[in-house]
N, C-alpha and C positions, 0 to 999 in steps of 0.2 A: 504494500500500500504506500502511495506517495503522498507527500504533503501538498497542501494547497499553495499555489504560487503567491497568493496574497499573504498567507501566513509566513512563507519563507521571506518575503520582502520585509514584513513587519519585524520578524525575528532578527534578520540581518541588520536592520536599522537600529533596533533596540540594543543589540550587542555592540555594534560599532559606536553608537552614541555613548555608551558606557565607557568605551575605550577613549573617546574624545574627552569626556568629562574628566577622567583621571589624568589624561595627558595635559589638558588645559590647566587644571589646578596645579599639577606638578610643575609645569613650565612657569606659571606665574609665581609659584613659591620659589622656584630656582632663579627668579629675577628676570625672566624674559619679558619683553614689553607686551602688555596684555592684548591690545587690539591686534597687533601683528600676529602674535602667537595664536590668538583666538581663530583668526582666519586660516592660518597655515594648518593648525591641527584639525580644524573642522573640514577643510578641503581634503586633507589626506584621509580622514575618516569617511567622508562621503564617497570618495573613490573606492575605499575598502568595502563600503556598504554595497555599492553597485557591483563590484567584482564578485563579492560573496553571493549576492542575490542571483546574479546571472549564472554563475557556475553551478550553484546548488539547484537552480531551476532547469538549466539546460541539460542536466544529467538525465532527467526523466520526462521532460515536457517539450512541447512544440514552441515555435517562435512567439506565438501570441502569449503563451504563459510566461515566457521569459520577459517579454515587454511589460506584462502586468506586474510581475515580481519587481522589476527594476523601477517602475513608476511608483509602486507601493513603498518601496525602500526609500526612494528620494523624497517622496511626499511626507512620509513618517519622519525621516531625518530632519526635514525642513521645519515641520511642526515642533519637534523636540527642541530644535535650535531657537525657534521663535519664542518658546517658553523659557528657555535657559538664559538668553541674553538679558532680558529685562530684570530677571531675578539676580543675575550676576552684577549688573550695574547698580541695582538698588543696594546690594551689599557693599560694593566697592566705592560708590560715590555719593550715596544719600547722606545729606547732612543730618536728617532726622535719625537715621540709624546710627550715625557716628555720635550724635548727641546722647542717645539712649545708652550706647555702649560706654561712653565716658562717664555718664551718671552712674551706671552700674559698677564700673571699676572704682569709682570714688565713694561707694557706700550709698548711692541713691540720691544724693543731694549735692548741689554746688551753688554758690552765689550767682545771681543773674549776671553780674559784671564779668565774672570769669567765663561764663558761657558766651557772652558777647565778644570778649577778647579772643576766644578760640574760634568762633564760627562766623563772626561778622567783621573780621579784621581785614586790614590791607593785605596781609599775607594770603588770605583765602582768595581775594580778588586777583592778586598776582599769580597764584597757582592756576586759577581758572583761565586767565589770559594766556599764560604759558602753554596750557593744554590746547587752547584754541589756535594759538600761533603754530605749535608743533603739528597740529592736524591740518593746517592750511586753511582754516576758516576765517582768520583775521590776519592782517599785516600791519606792521607799525607804520605810522605816517606822522613824522615829527614826534610830538608828545602825545599823540592820539593813536587810536587803532581804527582801521576801517575794515569792512567785510570784503573778503576776496570773492571772486565769482562763485567759488565753491561754497563759501559762507552764505552768500545771497541765495543760492539754490536751496540750501538747507533751511534757511529762514523762510523762504517762500513756501517750501513744503509744509513746515510746521504751523504757519500762520492760520490756515483754515481750521486746523485741529484745535489750536488754542482758542480761536473764536467759537467753534462749536462747543467746546467744553467750558467756555466763559472763564478762561484762566487769566486773562489780562497780560500785560507786558512781562511781569516777573514770574508768572507761573502760578 
């Protein structure tokens, strides 16, 4: 008895996504740059997912079944990635999460002034601008920063979403 091509694709995607998860976390812990390593490790695992689904399905099935398994594998992998990335960036970059972790480490309470110094400081703004600069979203212009074409495209993309969710300029 042979397995369903859809189940083969699903299983291949789940197994390779687990490999991606541990590879990504290991790479970040080893000091690799997160965004670059995220894409490299995910691309490698998608390739592994496809090869696995195709080889396991081609062994006992026709071409249509191989295509179904490959499509199921890629779509499942993409869905898992779409769930993973927002969760990852919430943990890595959320000021709310960072605030709660700091409060927990300090016994659950800190003076308001210390929280403002830590999370609303010039240092935070400099770090955010450095990240935007390194990503190519802004460029220095004298003592100011301006959006690059890439930054304008991202801002244009998110504007309707922010309007729809009524988030305002600061989110």
